[in-house]
C-alpha positions in Angstrom: 109.0 146.3 87.8 112.3 144.3 88.3 114.6 143.5 85.4 116.0 139.9 85.0 119.0 139.3 82.8 119.9 135.9 81.7 123.3 135.0 80.4 124.6 132.1 78.5 121.3 131.0 77.0 122.1 128.2 74.5 121.6 129.2 70.8 119.0 126.5 70.2 117.0 127.5 73.3 117.0 131.1 72.3 115.8 130.3 68.7 113.0 128.1 70.2 111.8 131.0 72.4 112.2 133.5 69.6 110.1 131.3 67.2 107.5 130.7 69.8 107.3 134.5 70.5 106.8 135.1 66.8 104.0 132.5 66.6 102.2 134.1 69.6 102.8 137.7 68.4 104.7 138.6 71.5 108.1 140.0 72.2 110.8 137.6 73.4 110.6 139.2 76.8 106.8 138.7 77.0 107.2 135.2 75.8 109.8 134.4 78.5 107.6 135.9 81.3 104.7 133.8 79.9 106.8 130.6 79.9 108.1 131.3 83.5 104.5 131.9 84.8 103.2 128.7 83.1 106.2 126.7 84.5 105.6 127.8 88.0 101.8 127.3 87.8 102.4 123.8 86.4 104.9 123.1 89.2 102.2 123.6 91.8 99.6 121.7 89.8 102.0 118.8 89.3 102.5 118.5 93.1 98.8 118.2 93.6 98.6 115.6 90.9 101.4 113.7 92.4 99.7 113.7 95.8 96.5 112.4 94.2 98.3 109.5 92.6 100.1 108.7 95.8 96.8 108.6 97.7 95.2 106.4 95.0 98.1 104.0 95.2 98.2 103.9 99.0 94.6 102.6 99.0 95.1 100.3 96.0 93.0 97.2 96.0 94.2 94.5 93.5 90.6 93.3 93.3 89.5 96.7 91.9 91.9 96.2 89.0 91.3 92.6 88.4 94.8 91.9 89.6 95.8 88.9 91.8 96.6 89.8 95.4 100.1 89.3 96.8 99.3 86.2 98.8 98.1 84.3 95.7 101.2 85.4 93.8 103.4 84.2 96.6 101.6 80.8 96.7 102.1 80.4 93.0 105.8 81.3 93.3 106.3 78.8 96.1 104.7 76.0 94.1 107.2 76.4 91.3 
């Protein structure tokens, strides 16, 4: 298994990881591996969620949200 060395970890971050490892009854190394795995899994999940939101917005219909359509907003603005 490869070894990963990380230098210049800020003291505050190291303490947060150490405390979290203690709470989870893990070594600091095991906790860092867990955090990295979760971060990478979340990254892939977030992209999927972003795409879903984009698709929903792309087909947004103001009527579905009880919002005025752009034409009526423009008419109101012109009448001012």
